[in-house]
Each structure stands twice: as C-alpha cells, then as structure tokens.
C-alpha positions, 0 to 999 in steps of 0.5 A: 680246378674250375670246369672249362665251361665256367672258366669260359663263361667268366672270361666272356663276362669279363670281356663284355663287362670291361668293354661296356666300361671302356675298352676290353681290359685284356689283362683281366680277361687273361687273368680270369682265363688262366687263373680261374673265376676265383679272381672275379671279386678282385676284378669287380673291385678294381674295374672302372665305375659306370656313371651312377655306381659307387664303392664304399670302403677300400680295396680289401672291403670291396673284395670281401663284398664281391667275394660274398656275392661270388660265393652265393652264386657258386654255392647256388650253381653247385647246389643246382648241379647236385640237385639235377644230378641226384634227381636224374640218378634215381632212374638207374634201374640197378638201384633198389626202389628204396634207395631211389626214394632215399636219394630223392628225399635227401636231394629235396631236403638238401636243396631246402637246407641250401636255400635256408643257409644261403638266405641266412648268410645273406641276411647276416652279411647284409647286417654286418655290411650295414654296420661296417659301412655306417 
C-alpha cells in the first residue's frame, strides 16, 4: 500500500501535467489516485507529447524506460527516508552509546551504497537503452 501523501503527490502531479498538455485527463488522475503511483510509468508513456518532445520505440519500451526513471526516484526517496529515520533514532536515550554509533555508521555506509548502486544502474540502463534505440 502506498502512503497517502505519495499517492496525493502523484495524483496532483498527473493533474497538473495533463492540464499542461491539454485538458485535465480525469481518467489518469483517478487511475493514479485509486491504484497508486505504480501506474505513473504507463501514464508517462501514453500522455500527449508537447512540442519538441519525442518518443522512441513502442508502448512497452516506453513503459520500461519510464519505469526505470520511476524506480530511481522511489529508491532515492526510500533511501532518504531511511537515512533521516536512522540518523534521528540514535537520540533515543534507551539505546547504548555503541548501538547508536553502529546505527549511524551503518546508515552512512548504506547511503553511500545506495548512491553507488543507483549510479551503476543508471550507467548500465543508459548503455542498454543506447544499444536498443540505435
């Protein structure tokens, strides 16, 4: 289940984006509101293009490309939330000093690992995309 605030943000973004492109597309606003942000890549693949925008490939390829973008945003958001949660948790006086230090060290190493893995994923997907689209 998606958090309500994330669902609300995605729904508001779809409403503003669809209004910018033509009229508000109430179908997609309701789809994202009711079924969650996981369908954002599909919306981004079928929405009308602005002047200067282009798509390459078919619907399935565009959904895959947009899902990759969505995945990176969600992974970054989740990593940020966990980082903030764990950095603020060590102020709990019930935890031993060593345990608080372990939590901080693990959080910092985890954040570095997430940044490296997302960068690695972006490079590999960029290479894969370039090979497929050429």
